[in-house]
C-alpha positions as a printed NumPy array, in Angstrom:
array([[  48.293, -166.612, -144.972],
       [  48.625, -164.184, -147.912],
       [  50.584, -165.329, -150.89 ],
       [  53.585, -163.196, -150.47 ],
       [  53.749, -164.04 , -146.833],
       [  53.416, -167.705, -147.384],
       [  56.514, -167.582, -149.888],
       [  58.575, -165.495, -147.775],
       [  57.844, -168.308, -144.985],
       [  58.322, -170.812, -147.305],
       [  61.568, -169.779, -148.879],
       [  63.063, -168.17 , -145.659],
       [  62.923, -164.611, -146.796],
       [  62.341, -162.242, -143.788],
       [  59.23 , -160.091, -144.007],
       [  61.676, -157.149, -143.138],
       [  63.46 , -157.464, -146.425],
       [  60.027, -156.994, -148.196],
       [  59.146, -154.081, -145.886],
       [  62.506, -152.167, -146.317],
       [  62.086, -152.092, -149.986],
       [  59.   , -150.191, -150.083],
       [  60.751, -147.171, -148.672],
       [  63.362, -147.146, -151.707],
       [  62.798, -145.314, -155.355],
       [  61.093, -147.562, -157.74 ],
       [  64.541, -148.231, -159.35 ],
       [  66.143, -149.013, -156.04 ],
       [  63.333, -151.505, -155.541],
       [  63.484, -153.248, -158.922],
       [  67.438, -153.638, -158.091],
       [  66.631, -154.779, -154.563],
       [  64.285, -157.263, -155.887],
       [  66.335, -158.975, -158.592],
       [  69.452, -159.032, -156.233],
       [  67.046, -160.738, -153.546],
       [  66.023, -163.248, -156.449],
       [  69.687, -163.961, -156.982],
       [  70.41 , -164.621, -153.126],
       [  67.413, -166.876, -153.257],
       [  68.597, -168.911, -155.919],
       [  72.03 , -168.929, -154.595],
       [  70.381, -170.384, -151.508],
       [  68.722, -172.925, -153.503],
       [  72.013, -174.18 , -154.879],
       [  73.676, -174.231, -151.662],
       [  70.377, -176.353, -150.221],
       [  70.785, -178.588, -153.183],
       [  74.503, -179.189, -152.525],
       [  75.019, -177.875, -156.191],
       [  77.684, -175.703, -157.856],
       [  76.684, -172.932, -160.052],
       [  78.067, -172.653, -163.446],
       [  81.399, -171.304, -163.26 ],
       [  80.828, -168.035, -165.086],
       [  78.629, -166.884, -162.303],
       [  81.316, -165.087, -160.116],
       [  82.875, -163.382, -163.366],
       [  79.197, -162.01 , -164.515],
       [  78.517, -160.747, -160.958],
       [  81.793, -158.841, -160.942],
       [  81.007, -157.408, -164.314],
       [  77.541, -156.428, -163.223],
       [  78.68 , -154.505, -160.131],
       [  80.644, -152.1  , -162.339],
       [  77.381, -151.174, -164.47 ],
       [  74.786, -148.363, -164.202],
       [  71.772, -149.397, -162.122],
       [  69.529, -149.863, -164.958],
       [  72.163, -151.791, -166.911],
       [  72.711, -153.729, -163.45 ],
       [  68.982, -154.774, -163.245],
       [  68.57 , -155.975, -166.886],
       [  71.964, -158.076, -166.642],
       [  70.875, -159.701, -162.986],
       [  67.474, -160.611, -164.746],
       [  69.328, -162.216, -167.631],
       [  71.643, -164.002, -164.994],
       [  68.866, -165.035, -162.931],
       [  66.916, -166.323, -165.722],
       [  70.097, -168.128, -166.878],
       [  70.529, -169.771, -163.652],
       [  66.926, -170.724, -163.497],
       [  67.459, -172.532, -166.892],
       [  70.57 , -174.03 , -165.336],
       [  68.678, -175.46 , -162.487],
       [  66.015, -176.892, -164.733],
       [  68.772, -178.675, -167.065],
       [  70.471, -180.118, -164.297],
       [  67.531, -181.35 , -162.762],
       [  66.731, -183.223, -166.121],
       [  70.479, -184.927, -165.284],
       [  72.707, -185.524, -162.518],
       [  73.624, -183.245, -159.75 ],
       [  76.822, -181.263, -160.13 ],
       [  78.647, -181.165, -156.928],
       [  79.792, -184.712, -156.125]])
């Protein structure tokens, strides 16, 4: 199984999502990719029965009002912050009780 295909199966990402992105412009593809990564991270929080940091909802509201290039940059920053949060929480106790 190819690495991309294996990741899609392992993380529950439909192959159709990846195939649809190929019909978009480069900027739209990048936005779709960072948004899909955000969705995967949110899914991880849900599966682990964890609450995301409280600022995430406000950050998403703010990001939705930005231009596409700014949105991509901010979504990358948000995704990185969430991954760091998951790492930090993993070294301590679970958040949701």
